[in-house]
TIKE-403544 format. One record per residue (C-alpha): residue number from 1; residue in three letters; x, y, z. Coordinates in steps of 0.001 Angstrom, whole numbers, plus 500000, padded with zeros to 6 digits. Example, Ala and Ser with C-alpha at 12.3 -4.5 7.8 and 13.67 -1.06 7.14 Angstrom:
2
<pt 1, ALA, <512300, 495500, 507800>>
<pt 2, SER, <513670, 498940, 507140>>
***
This chain:
525
<pt 1, MET, <806207, 561965, 481349>>
<pt 2, ILE, <805985, 565588, 482511>>
<pt 3, ALA, <803112, 566239, 484911>>
<pt 4, GLU, <800954, 569206, 483988>>
<pt 5, PRO, <800691, 571774, 486775>>
<pt 6, ALA, <797606, 573866, 487380>>
<pt 7, THR, <797880, 576348, 484531>>
<pt 8, ALA, <795447, 578158, 482281>>
<pt 9, LEU, <796914, 576617, 479110>>
<pt 10, THR, <797525, 572951, 478400>>
<pt 11, LEU, <800615, 571730, 476621>>
<pt 12, ARG, <800926, 570854, 472960>>
<pt 13, PRO, <802744, 567585, 472158>>
<pt 14, TYR, <805996, 569298, 471206>>
<pt 15, GLN, <805879, 571400, 474383>>
<pt 16, VAL, <805652, 568187, 476417>>
<pt 17, GLU, <808682, 566921, 474454>>
<pt 18, ALA, <810543, 570161, 475222>>
<pt 19, LEU, <809974, 569742, 478953>>
<pt 20, GLU, <810934, 566085, 478850>>
<pt 21, ALA, <814153, 567031, 477054>>
<pt 22, ILE, <815032, 569408, 479912>>
<pt 23, ALA, <814316, 566721, 482498>>
<pt 24, ALA, <816435, 564208, 480568>>
<pt 25, ALA, <819291, 566709, 480312>>
<pt 26, GLU, <819187, 567331, 484055>>
<pt 27, ARG, <819394, 563575, 484655>>
<pt 28, ARG, <822578, 563667, 482560>>
<pt 29, ASP, <823937, 566314, 484941>>
<pt 30, LEU, <823607, 569124, 482425>>
<pt 31, GLN, <822954, 572403, 484210>>
<pt 32, ARG, <822847, 575081, 481482>>
<pt 33, VAL, <820767, 573998, 478489>>
<pt 34, LEU, <819238, 575663, 475462>>
<pt 35, GLU, <815971, 575093, 473623>>
<pt 36, GLN, <815121, 576416, 470166>>
<pt 37, LEU, <811458, 577102, 469439>>
<pt 38, PRO, <810326, 579350, 466567>>
<pt 39, THR, <808528, 582587, 467321>>
<pt 40, GLY, <804861, 581905, 467980>>
<pt 41, CYS, <805319, 578366, 469303>>
<pt 42, GLY, <804694, 579144, 472948>>
<pt 43, LYS, <808056, 579114, 474674>>
<pt 44, THR, <806455, 581035, 477557>>
<pt 45, VAL, <804004, 578193, 478077>>
<pt 46, VAL, <806944, 575789, 478250>>
<pt 47, PHE, <808992, 577731, 480756>>
<pt 48, VAL, <805993, 578582, 482961>>
<pt 49, HIS, <805167, 574876, 483211>>
<pt 50, LEU, <808823, 574237, 484022>>
<pt 51, ILE, <808819, 576877, 486779>>
<pt 52, SER, <805538, 575613, 488191>>
<pt 53, ASP, <806713, 572009, 488141>>
<pt 54, ARG, <809892, 572979, 490054>>
<pt 55, ARG, <808300, 575421, 492499>>
<pt 56, ASP, <808992, 573159, 495503>>
<pt 57, LEU, <812735, 573179, 494688>>
<pt 58, GLY, <813124, 576928, 495160>>
<pt 59, ARG, <812608, 580289, 493531>>
<pt 60, ALA, <812771, 581116, 489820>>
<pt 61, LEU, <814154, 584040, 487832>>
<pt 62, VAL, <812979, 584984, 484337>>
<pt 63, LEU, <815628, 587137, 482665>>
<pt 64, VAL, <814456, 589158, 479660>>
<pt 65, HIS, <816405, 591312, 477252>>
<pt 66, ARG, <814907, 594772, 477752>>
<pt 67, ASP, <812943, 596640, 480425>>
<pt 68, GLU, <809947, 597078, 478110>>
<pt 69, LEU, <809619, 593287, 477784>>
<pt 70, VAL, <809163, 592803, 481533>>
<pt 71, GLN, <805495, 593778, 481573>>
<pt 72, GLN, <804745, 591651, 478537>>
<pt 73, THR, <806374, 588622, 480178>>
<pt 74, LEU, <804510, 589321, 483415>>
<pt 75, GLN, <801180, 589327, 481573>>
<pt 76, LYS, <801985, 586005, 479940>>
<pt 77, LEU, <802972, 584460, 483256>>
<pt 78, HIS, <799679, 585513, 484836>>
<pt 79, ALA, <797745, 584206, 481829>>
<pt 80, VAL, <799471, 580812, 481800>>
<pt 81, ALA, <799858, 580224, 485568>>
<pt 82, PRO, <797708, 582650, 487562>>
<pt 83, ASP, <798534, 580936, 490870>>
<pt 84, LEU, <802263, 581749, 490759>>
<pt 85, ASP, <803641, 584439, 493095>>
<pt 86, VAL, <805302, 586710, 490523>>
<pt 87, GLY, <807239, 589918, 491179>>
<pt 88, VAL, <809132, 592460, 489090>>
<pt 89, VAL, <812567, 594030, 489388>>
<pt 90, LYS, <812451, 597148, 487236>>
<pt 91, ALA, <812793, 600889, 487805>>
<pt 92, GLU, <810926, 601706, 491051>>
<pt 93, ARG, <809715, 598125, 491552>>
<pt 94, ASN, <811947, 595756, 493485>>
<pt 95, ASP, <809909, 592658, 494335>>
<pt 96, VAL, <812964, 590655, 495312>>
<pt 97, GLU, <811054, 588421, 497741>>
<pt 98, ALA, <808664, 587002, 495126>>
<pt 99, HIS, <808835, 583293, 494360>>
<pt 100, VAL, <809151, 584095, 490640>>
<pt 101, VAL, <811081, 587241, 489729>>
<pt 102, VAL, <810889, 588800, 486266>>
<pt 103, ALA, <813716, 591212, 485499>>
<pt 104, SER, <815535, 592645, 482514>>
<pt 105, VAL, <819251, 592255, 482144>>
<pt 106, GLN, <819381, 596039, 481725>>
<pt 107, THR, <818248, 596502, 485321>>
<pt 108, LEU, <819610, 593407, 487008>>
<pt 109, SER, <823165, 593749, 485712>>
<pt 110, ARG, <823562, 596892, 487827>>
<pt 111, PRO, <825558, 595800, 490888>>
<pt 112, SER, <823240, 597580, 493334>>
<pt 113, ARG, <820134, 595816, 491986>>
<pt 114, LEU, <821850, 592446, 491715>>
<pt 115, ALA, <823093, 592609, 495314>>
<pt 116, ARG, <819534, 593088, 496593>>
<pt 117, LEU, <818130, 590158, 494615>>
<pt 118, GLY, <819033, 587561, 497203>>
<pt 119, GLY, <819368, 583845, 496519>>
<pt 120, GLY, <817508, 580580, 496716>>
<pt 121, PHE, <816976, 580298, 492970>>
<pt 122, ALA, <816473, 576755, 491700>>
<pt 123, THR, <815557, 577768, 488152>>
<pt 124, ILE, <816747, 580522, 485843>>
<pt 125, ILE, <815005, 581167, 482536>>
<pt 126, VAL, <816915, 583185, 479931>>
<pt 127, ASP, <814495, 584513, 477323>>
<pt 128, GLU, <815879, 585475, 473882>>
<pt 129, ALA, <818928, 583479, 474935>>
<pt 130, HIS, <820956, 584283, 471804>>
<pt 131, HIS, <821991, 587421, 473735>>
<pt 132, ALA, <823338, 585397, 476658>>
<pt 133, THR, <827039, 585668, 475782>>
<pt 134, ALA, <826963, 589427, 476463>>
<pt 135, ASN, <828911, 590525, 479535>>
<pt 136, SER, <825737, 591742, 481269>>
<pt 137, TYR, <824097, 588308, 481065>>
<pt 138, VAL, <827226, 586460, 482112>>
<pt 139, ALA, <827613, 588760, 485147>>
<pt 140, VAL, <824069, 588011, 486333>>
<pt 141, LEU, <824349, 584270, 485724>>
<pt 142, ARG, <827709, 584011, 487499>>
<pt 143, HIS, <826398, 585989, 490471>>
<pt 144, LEU, <823531, 583494, 490810>>
<pt 145, GLY, <825856, 580497, 490591>>
<pt 146, ALA, <824932, 579184, 487152>>
<pt 147, TRP, <828442, 577707, 486770>>
<pt 148, ASP, <828620, 576298, 490315>>
<pt 149, ASP, <828325, 572532, 490785>>
<pt 150, ASP, <825211, 572971, 492926>>
<pt 151, GLY, <823911, 575955, 490964>>
<pt 152, PRO, <820414, 576495, 489559>>
<pt 153, LEU, <819082, 574806, 486443>>
<pt 154, THR, <819531, 577446, 483739>>
<pt 155, VAL, <817419, 577098, 480609>>
<pt 156, GLY, <817701, 579400, 477622>>
<pt 157, PHE, <814937, 579811, 475047>>
<pt 158, THR, <815484, 581282, 471609>>
<pt 159, ALA, <814144, 581102, 468083>>
<pt 160, THR, <817617, 581736, 466711>>
<pt 161, PRO, <820671, 580141, 468313>>
<pt 162, GLN, <822943, 581650, 465642>>
<pt 163, ARG, <824741, 584955, 466197>>
<pt 164, ALA, <825956, 587149, 463348>>
<pt 165, ASP, <829186, 588002, 465176>>
<pt 166, GLY, <830253, 584357, 465280>>
<pt 167, VAL, <830314, 584130, 469088>>
<pt 168, GLY, <829080, 580674, 470009>>
<pt 169, LEU, <826397, 580167, 472641>>
<pt 170, GLY, <828473, 577219, 473842>>
<pt 171, GLU, <830295, 579722, 476022>>
<pt 172, VAL, <827158, 579796, 478208>>
<pt 173, PHE, <825045, 576756, 477382>>
<pt 174, GLU, <826289, 573196, 477425>>
<pt 175, GLU, <823906, 571752, 474841>>
<pt 176, ILE, <820856, 572436, 472686>>
<pt 177, VAL, <818557, 569782, 474152>>
<pt 178, TYR, <815473, 570424, 472046>>
<pt 179, ARG, <814952, 572044, 468668>>
<pt 180, LYS, <812014, 572725, 466404>>
<pt 181, ARG, <812374, 574584, 463115>>
<pt 182, ILE, <809927, 576866, 461320>>
<pt 183, LEU, <809172, 574411, 458514>>
<pt 184, GLU, <808303, 571631, 460982>>
<pt 185, MET, <805887, 573917, 462796>>
<pt 186, VAL, <804319, 575087, 459519>>
<pt 187, GLU, <803805, 571525, 458310>>
<pt 188, ASP, <802318, 570522, 461671>>
<pt 189, GLY, <799887, 573457, 461552>>
<pt 190, TYR, <801255, 575400, 464516>>
<pt 191, LEU, <802555, 578284, 462367>>
<pt 192, CYS, <801103, 579721, 459183>>
<pt 193, ASP, <802700, 579009, 455834>>
<pt 194, LEU, <805111, 581459, 454210>>
<pt 195, ARG, <805143, 582960, 450741>>
<pt 196, ALA, <807998, 585082, 449462>>
<pt 197, LEU, <808700, 587728, 446882>>
<pt 198, GLU, <812045, 589265, 445936>>
<pt 199, VAL, <812102, 592878, 444755>>
<pt 200, ARG, <815238, 593377, 442690>>
<pt 201, LEU, <816618, 596841, 443431>>
<pt 202, GLN, <819214, 598453, 441211>>
<pt 203, ALA, <821726, 598278, 444023>>
<pt 204, ASP, <824948, 596321, 444324>>
<pt 205, PHE, <824986, 594837, 447817>>
<pt 206, ARG, <828600, 593797, 447302>>
<pt 207, GLN, <829454, 597418, 448131>>
<pt 208, LEU, <828305, 596925, 451719>>
<pt 209, HIS, <830944, 596707, 454428>>
<pt 210, THR, <830551, 594465, 457452>>
<pt 211, ARG, <831059, 594992, 461160>>
<pt 212, ALA, <830619, 592361, 463908>>
<pt 213, GLY, <829475, 589897, 461275>>
<pt 214, ASP, <826700, 591941, 459637>>
<pt 215, PHE, <826336, 594772, 457163>>
<pt 216, VAL, <827067, 598315, 458358>>
<pt 217, ASP, <823730, 600086, 458832>>
<pt 218, ARG, <824825, 603431, 457389>>
<pt 219, ASP, <826074, 601719, 454227>>
<pt 220, SER, <822734, 599948, 453887>>
<pt 221, GLU, <820862, 603218, 454407>>
<pt 222, GLU, <822724, 604984, 451623>>
<pt 223, LEU, <822372, 602047, 449239>>
<pt 224, LEU, <818627, 601665, 449830>>
<pt 225, LEU, <817785, 605344, 449522>>
<pt 226, ASN, <819909, 605759, 446383>>
<pt 227, ALA, <818033, 602806, 444862>>
<pt 228, ASN, <814630, 604388, 445658>>
<pt 229, ALA, <813817, 601448, 447924>>
<pt 230, PRO, <810779, 603174, 449535>>
<pt 231, GLU, <809054, 603558, 446156>>
<pt 232, HIS, <809796, 599927, 445251>>
<pt 233, ALA, <808489, 598731, 448620>>
<pt 234, VAL, <805241, 600635, 448093>>
<pt 235, GLN, <804825, 599225, 444591>>
<pt 236, ALA, <805385, 595652, 445807>>
<pt 237, PHE, <802897, 596145, 448639>>
<pt 238, VAL, <800230, 597578, 446336>>
<pt 239, GLU, <800657, 594788, 443781>>
<pt 240, HIS, <801018, 591817, 446110>>
<pt 241, ALA, <799899, 592711, 449642>>
<pt 242, ALA, <797219, 595370, 449278>>
<pt 243, GLU, <794807, 593581, 451618>>
<pt 244, ARG, <797455, 592660, 454176>>
<pt 245, LYS, <798816, 594236, 457349>>
<pt 246, ALA, <802590, 594650, 457333>>
<pt 247, LEU, <805658, 595261, 459452>>
<pt 248, LEU, <808604, 596807, 457644>>
<pt 249, PHE, <812178, 596437, 458926>>
<pt 250, THR, <814930, 598910, 458080>>
<pt 251, PRO, <818618, 599384, 458958>>
<pt 252, THR, <818241, 602934, 460289>>
<pt 253, VAL, <815623, 605310, 461703>>
<pt 254, ARG, <815993, 607562, 458672>>
<pt 255, VAL, <815017, 604744, 456304>>
<pt 256, ALA, <812087, 603766, 458550>>
<pt 257, HIS, <810607, 607267, 458361>>
<pt 258, ALA, <811311, 607501, 454623>>
<pt 259, MET, <809433, 604239, 454116>>
<pt 260, ALA, <806426, 605390, 456144>>
<pt 261, ALA, <806320, 608681, 454248>>
<pt 262, ALA, <806393, 606870, 450902>>
<pt 263, PHE, <803473, 604638, 451908>>
<pt 264, ARG, <801442, 607606, 453138>>
<pt 265, GLY, <802197, 609391, 449878>>
<pt 266, ALA, <800561, 606470, 448066>>
<pt 267, GLY, <797464, 606719, 450255>>
<pt 268, ILE, <798343, 603764, 452500>>
<pt 269, PRO, <798037, 604445, 456263>>
<pt 270, ALA, <801576, 603967, 457573>>
<pt 271, GLU, <803652, 605038, 460540>>
<pt 272, ALA, <807226, 604663, 461754>>
<pt 273, ILE, <808445, 603956, 465250>>
<pt 274, ASP, <811942, 604118, 466687>>
<pt 275, GLY, <813688, 603702, 470003>>
<pt 276, ALA, <813552, 607407, 470806>>
<pt 277, MET, <809744, 607518, 470609>>
<pt 278, PRO, <808045, 607705, 474038>>
<pt 279, LEU, <806579, 604372, 475072>>
<pt 280, ASP, <802977, 605641, 475199>>
<pt 281, GLN, <803240, 606954, 471621>>
<pt 282, ARG, <804744, 603673, 470453>>
<pt 283, ARG, <801926, 601726, 472071>>
<pt 284, ALA, <799388, 603990, 470384>>
<pt 285, VAL, <800916, 603264, 466966>>
<pt 286, LEU, <800809, 599518, 467600>>
<pt 287, GLU, <797214, 599751, 468804>>
<pt 288, ARG, <796268, 601465, 465528>>
<pt 289, LEU, <798053, 598659, 463685>>
<pt 290, HIS, <796103, 596092, 465705>>
<pt 291, GLU, <792805, 597786, 464921>>
<pt 292, GLY, <793677, 598095, 461234>>
<pt 293, ASP, <793641, 601899, 461162>>
<pt 294, THR, <797363, 601715, 460307>>
<pt 295, ARG, <798308, 599183, 457628>>
<pt 296, VAL, <802099, 599400, 457653>>
<pt 297, VAL, <804495, 600092, 460535>>
<pt 298, ALA, <808144, 600691, 459679>>
<pt 299, ASN, <810743, 600265, 462388>>
<pt 300, CYS, <814458, 600070, 463005>>
<pt 301, ALA, <815319, 597276, 465497>>
<pt 302, VAL, <812334, 598029, 467766>>
<pt 303, LEU, <809974, 595174, 466843>>
<pt 304, VAL, <812512, 592455, 466074>>
<pt 305, GLU, <811966, 590704, 469413>>
<pt 306, GLY, <809122, 590485, 471905>>
<pt 307, PHE, <806408, 591979, 469709>>
<pt 308, ASP, <803311, 589801, 469336>>
<pt 309, GLU, <800623, 590845, 466878>>
<pt 310, PRO, <799212, 587660, 465297>>
<pt 311, SER, <797158, 589558, 462712>>
<pt 312, ILE, <800334, 590646, 460903>>
<pt 313, ASP, <800369, 588748, 457601>>
<pt 314, ALA, <803158, 590514, 455710>>
<pt 315, VAL, <806748, 591467, 456472>>
<pt 316, ILE, <808846, 593730, 454271>>
<pt 317, ILE, <812571, 593196, 454753>>
<pt 318, ALA, <814323, 596442, 453843>>
<pt 319, ARG, <817165, 595637, 456205>>
<pt 320, PRO, <819913, 593725, 454360>>
<pt 321, THR, <821475, 591154, 456678>>
<pt 322, ARG, <823925, 588275, 456737>>
<pt 323, SER, <822442, 587048, 460010>>
<pt 324, GLN, <820070, 584094, 459786>>
<pt 325, GLY, <819122, 584748, 463392>>
<pt 326, LEU, <818050, 588332, 462749>>
<pt 327, TYR, <816217, 587324, 459586>>
<pt 328, VAL, <814298, 584573, 461390>>
<pt 329, GLN, <813345, 587051, 464120>>
<pt 330, MET, <811983, 589480, 461512>>
<pt 331, ILE, <809899, 586993, 459538>>
<pt 332, GLY, <808752, 585426, 462808>>
<pt 333, ARG, <806630, 588498, 463468>>
<pt 334, ALA, <804201, 587186, 460810>>
<pt 335, THR, <804204, 583436, 461383>>
<pt 336, ARG, <801635, 583230, 464176>>
<pt 337, THR, <798276, 581772, 463228>>
<pt 338, TYR, <795219, 584020, 463352>>
<pt 339, PRO, <791539, 583662, 462347>>
<pt 340, GLY, <791154, 584286, 458624>>
<pt 341, LYS, <794923, 584333, 458046>>
<pt 342, ASP, <795986, 581828, 455379>>
<pt 343, ASP, <799684, 582610, 455136>>
<pt 344, ALA, <802362, 585253, 455611>>
<pt 345, LEU, <803967, 587100, 452716>>
<pt 346, ILE, <807651, 588020, 453028>>
<pt 347, ILE, <808826, 590753, 450661>>
<pt 348, ASP, <812617, 590867, 450403>>
<pt 349, LEU, <814255, 593991, 448975>>
<pt 350, VAL, <817439, 592648, 447431>>
<pt 351, GLY, <820106, 593922, 445065>>
<pt 352, ALA, <820139, 593394, 441329>>
<pt 353, THR, <823497, 591664, 441834>>
<pt 354, ASN, <823583, 588794, 444296>>
<pt 355, HIS, <825577, 589172, 447488>>
<pt 356, HIS, <826628, 585694, 448493>>
<pt 357, ASP, <825888, 586293, 452196>>
<pt 358, LEU, <822539, 588066, 451900>>
<pt 359, VAL, <819801, 586167, 453748>>
<pt 360, THR, <816422, 585920, 451997>>
<pt 361, THR, <813466, 583607, 452450>>
<pt 362, ALA, <814774, 581457, 449609>>
<pt 363, SER, <818290, 581130, 451045>>
<pt 364, LEU, <817001, 580565, 454587>>
<pt 365, PHE, <815052, 577483, 453512>>
<pt 366, GLY, <817510, 576345, 450844>>
<pt 367, LEU, <815042, 577006, 448034>>
<pt 368, SER, <815503, 578648, 444664>>
<pt 369, ARG, <813920, 582010, 443935>>
<pt 370, ASP, <811597, 580310, 441421>>
<pt 371, GLU, <810442, 577784, 444010>>
<pt 372, VAL, <809411, 580368, 446599>>
<pt 373, GLU, <807704, 582557, 444024>>
<pt 374, ARG, <805744, 579660, 442477>>
<pt 375, GLY, <804098, 578789, 445792>>
<pt 376, SER, <804500, 578728, 449529>>
<pt 377, VAL, <807492, 577330, 451404>>
<pt 378, ALA, <805526, 574280, 452532>>
<pt 379, GLU, <804244, 573733, 448990>>
<pt 380, ALA, <807791, 573882, 447628>>
<pt 381, PHE, <808978, 571174, 449989>>
<pt 382, ALA, <805876, 569086, 449339>>
<pt 383, GLU, <806620, 569280, 445603>>
<pt 384, ARG, <810220, 568255, 446212>>
<pt 385, ARG, <809051, 565239, 448177>>
<pt 386, ARG, <806498, 564323, 445510>>
<pt 387, VAL, <809124, 564446, 442764>>
<pt 388, ALA, <811620, 562577, 444934>>
<pt 389, THR, <809100, 559818, 445663>>
<pt 390, ALA, <808231, 559434, 441988>>
<pt 391, LEU, <811877, 559296, 440940>>
<pt 392, GLU, <812912, 556941, 443716>>
<pt 393, ALA, <810118, 554591, 442692>>
<pt 394, ARG, <811926, 554361, 439358>>
<pt 395, GLY, <815297, 553795, 441019>>
<pt 396, GLN, <816605, 557290, 440208>>
<pt 397, LEU, <817794, 558383, 443653>>
<pt 398, VAL, <821023, 559952, 442394>>
<pt 399, ALA, <819361, 561568, 439365>>
<pt 400, ARG, <816871, 563242, 441671>>
<pt 401, ALA, <819659, 564384, 443980>>
<pt 402, VAL, <821642, 565910, 441118>>
<pt 403, ASP, <818583, 567929, 440120>>
<pt 404, LEU, <818062, 569238, 443654>>
<pt 405, PHE, <821715, 570133, 444176>>
<pt 406, ASN, <821924, 571994, 440878>>
<pt 407, ARG, <819321, 574440, 442189>>
<pt 408, ARG, <821179, 575321, 445395>>
<pt 409, ALA, <822888, 578672, 445879>>
<pt 410, LEU, <825996, 576902, 447145>>
<pt 411, ARG, <828184, 574932, 444744>>
<pt 412, TRP, <827785, 571217, 445401>>
<pt 413, VAL, <829963, 568784, 443454>>
<pt 414, HIS, <828844, 565295, 442447>>
<pt 415, ALA, <831459, 562663, 443285>>
<pt 416, GLY, <830316, 559113, 442600>>
<pt 417, ASP, <827332, 558561, 444884>>
<pt 418, ARG, <828288, 561455, 447156>>
<pt 419, PHE, <827683, 565200, 447048>>
<pt 420, ALA, <830162, 567599, 448627>>
<pt 421, LEU, <830878, 571221, 449538>>
<pt 422, THR, <834481, 572377, 449601>>
<pt 423, LEU, <836035, 573606, 452848>>
<pt 424, PRO, <839469, 575200, 453273>>
<pt 425, ASP, <840939, 572016, 454781>>
<pt 426, GLY, <838701, 569376, 453248>>
<pt 427, TRP, <835012, 569004, 452531>>
<pt 428, ILE, <831575, 568283, 453947>>
<pt 429, ALA, <829723, 565525, 452135>>
<pt 430, LEU, <826357, 563814, 451945>>
<pt 431, GLU, <826766, 560050, 451686>>
<pt 432, PRO, <823873, 557672, 450864>>
<pt 433, ASN, <822665, 555480, 453718>>
<pt 434, GLY, <819998, 553269, 452191>>
<pt 435, THR, <817229, 555672, 451174>>
<pt 436, SER, <818516, 558366, 453541>>
<pt 437, TRP, <821744, 560361, 453856>>
<pt 438, ASP, <824592, 560881, 456324>>
<pt 439, VAL, <826374, 564238, 456691>>
<pt 440, ILE, <830146, 563793, 457015>>
<pt 441, ARG, <832831, 566404, 457723>>
<pt 442, ALA, <836190, 565201, 456353>>
<pt 443, THR, <839694, 566676, 456244>>
<pt 444, ARG, <842361, 566035, 453624>>
<pt 445, GLN, <844369, 564255, 456326>>
<pt 446, GLY, <841639, 561620, 456633>>
<pt 447, ALA, <839806, 562696, 459814>>
<pt 448, ARG, <836029, 562193, 459696>>
<pt 449, GLU, <833212, 563600, 461847>>
<pt 450, ILE, <829553, 562578, 461565>>
<pt 451, LEU, <827289, 565640, 461692>>
<pt 452, GLY, <824037, 563848, 460948>>
<pt 453, ARG, <822903, 560319, 460245>>
<pt 454, GLY, <819855, 558861, 458460>>
<pt 455, LEU, <818467, 562214, 457262>>
<pt 456, ASP, <816249, 562925, 454285>>
<pt 457, LEU, <818019, 564705, 451455>>
<pt 458, THR, <816751, 568264, 451929>>
<pt 459, TYR, <817327, 568131, 455687>>
<pt 460, GLY, <820847, 566838, 455109>>
<pt 461, GLN, <821483, 569677, 452679>>
<pt 462, GLY, <820397, 572159, 455312>>
<pt 463, VAL, <822625, 570627, 458001>>
<pt 464, ALA, <825644, 570763, 455689>>
<pt 465, GLU, <825006, 574301, 454471>>
<pt 466, ASP, <824389, 575581, 458023>>
<pt 467, TYR, <827775, 574133, 459008>>
<pt 468, VAL, <829467, 575949, 456111>>
<pt 469, ARG, <827805, 579229, 457074>>
<pt 470, ARG, <828845, 578888, 460704>>
<pt 471, ALA, <832383, 578129, 459561>>
<pt 472, GLY, <832419, 581389, 457564>>
<pt 473, SER, <833149, 579530, 454306>>
<pt 474, VAL, <830158, 580622, 452205>>
<pt 475, GLY, <832374, 582767, 449960>>
<pt 476, LEU, <834421, 579715, 449108>>
<pt 477, VAL, <831475, 577629, 447925>>
<pt 478, HIS, <828883, 580058, 446599>>
<pt 479, SER, <828047, 579245, 442986>>
<pt 480, GLN, <828217, 582948, 442023>>
<pt 481, ALA, <831451, 583765, 443874>>
<pt 482, ALA, <833656, 586061, 441768>>
<pt 483, TRP, <836789, 583963, 442315>>
<pt 484, ARG, <835285, 581080, 440339>>
<pt 485, GLN, <835713, 583028, 437099>>
<pt 486, ARG, <839378, 583795, 437649>>
<pt 487, PRO, <842045, 581680, 435918>>
<pt 488, ALA, <843004, 578540, 437819>>
<pt 489, SER, <846055, 579011, 439997>>
<pt 490, ALA, <849361, 577246, 439367>>
<pt 491, LYS, <848827, 575377, 442661>>
<pt 492, GLN, <845440, 574082, 441496>>
<pt 493, VAL, <846864, 572939, 438161>>
<pt 494, ALA, <849763, 571185, 439870>>
<pt 495, LEU, <847422, 569371, 442277>>
<pt 496, LEU, <845145, 568243, 439455>>
<pt 497, THR, <848155, 566888, 437599>>
<pt 498, ARG, <849238, 564917, 440682>>
<pt 499, LEU, <845717, 563529, 440930>>
<pt 500, GLY, <846010, 562282, 437344>>
<pt 501, LYS, <843511, 564714, 435876>>
<pt 502, SER, <843943, 566332, 432493>>
<pt 503, VAL, <843780, 570101, 432631>>
<pt 504, ARG, <842428, 571963, 429614>>
<pt 505, PRO, <843973, 575323, 428652>>
<pt 506, GLY, <842191, 578334, 430153>>
<pt 507, ILE, <840497, 576372, 432936>>
<pt 508, ARG, <838848, 578611, 435522>>
<pt 509, ALA, <839467, 578459, 439257>>
<pt 510, GLY, <835906, 577320, 440042>>
<pt 511, GLU, <836029, 574377, 437657>>
<pt 512, ALA, <839466, 573392, 438930>>
<pt 513, SER, <838248, 573520, 442534>>
<pt 514, ASP, <835268, 571316, 441653>>
<pt 515, MET, <837554, 568801, 439944>>
<pt 516, ILE, <839877, 568654, 442973>>
<pt 517, THR, <837031, 568144, 445434>>
<pt 518, THR, <835386, 565537, 443190>>
<pt 519, ALA, <838594, 563565, 442856>>
<pt 520, MET, <839319, 563625, 446582>>
<pt 521, VAL, <835781, 562763, 447713>>
<pt 522, ALA, <835412, 559998, 445123>>
<pt 523, GLY, <838756, 558597, 446226>>
<pt 524, VAL, <837528, 558045, 449793>>
<pt 525, GLY, <836472, 554426, 450427>>
***
């Protein structure tokens, strides 16, 4: 067990598990490890305990993403472990002799500052570690010997290990050694429950271009403003969140200010902040939000990370994204518990026509739009479990599964007792394992890889669908993909014939693809 050092905050059970996972990884000779904890679950408490527990081994460095996060991290360190000798490397401060150094990668990646940092570090903490593949982070970590055989233990913390640009964190970290997801923390009472609402704009998100894995901001700006998104956001807030306090996320500064103006025009106290605003003015806006004098704060990429205001109980997503990581960061601003706060409302501004890569609350949790709008996220999963238990008691495991899969955004095919998603070179399938399910990745050449074993059905669905998203194959398997309505190709028809399947005249490509996958998956022993 992990010993608790003298700190101002004791550990929750999962935080003890997180520390034990790091210790176990180190015993396995892992040196660069990653932990995933949702926003609001106290990752600072975990890494301060880790630093304090290892203080006799040498110094520690806490590497944060931006200069403005240094002070916030420093305050948390003092609150959690007031006895630690903590210094700052930032602007005019250069406390390089401190036992614990807090620095931003912005400052420390400058060769002159890095050279003066010195050595003797036994522990490096990388906060918001999904940024760690950037050249600036890698330069700092290499300078401090993170890849050396006798280098420091390097631990990354993030709520979102996925990157929209497809660059894997495996380039820096050897393994994710501990992971907790939002739903787990909601069900255990550590985060507040989520409710969701989709506002259907008259805007075709299929028009949006992508760059580095996500939608181009200027395209999103034009689309939102042409669809009168500010007016629709105000209407949704008035009808569904009038008593709440909200953050609003936008793709550009122009949209942020347009949103704030629209709210003020409706008599709702609202302000916008952006990166060019002086820090003292930004803090004043956030103080007014804290006090309740301002009800809505719109921002473009300023409050996505490192902003803690637990009283926030609504988030308006007016920033279309394909990035699950970015989306989780945005909704995470409202998931912290707070006295008198029952839940968090997420308002998604989405197009009238579905874009198969657009992340919403429903798609993030693998729920249908109806499910999230009938109740909270936790209630939706509780209802699924209740129905599943009732059906399983009557021996209808597969019937229940068919019902759940039919409601997914991705196109699952039913093949015997298996369910599968098509991949370019094979499929990913859920196979029954008693009353649970295994997730199997298979190729047409017969290779098999186990991605998960003994999972409940909805968790297995999530594992499989996350794999497909990471593989960039969502367009191939989305139930509303345009290609599904095209005529079946000659190659598809020929393959179906070889598989002994009758092909009706006028068969569409989607139906043919489903038939091929079904035949191949069912044919596996």
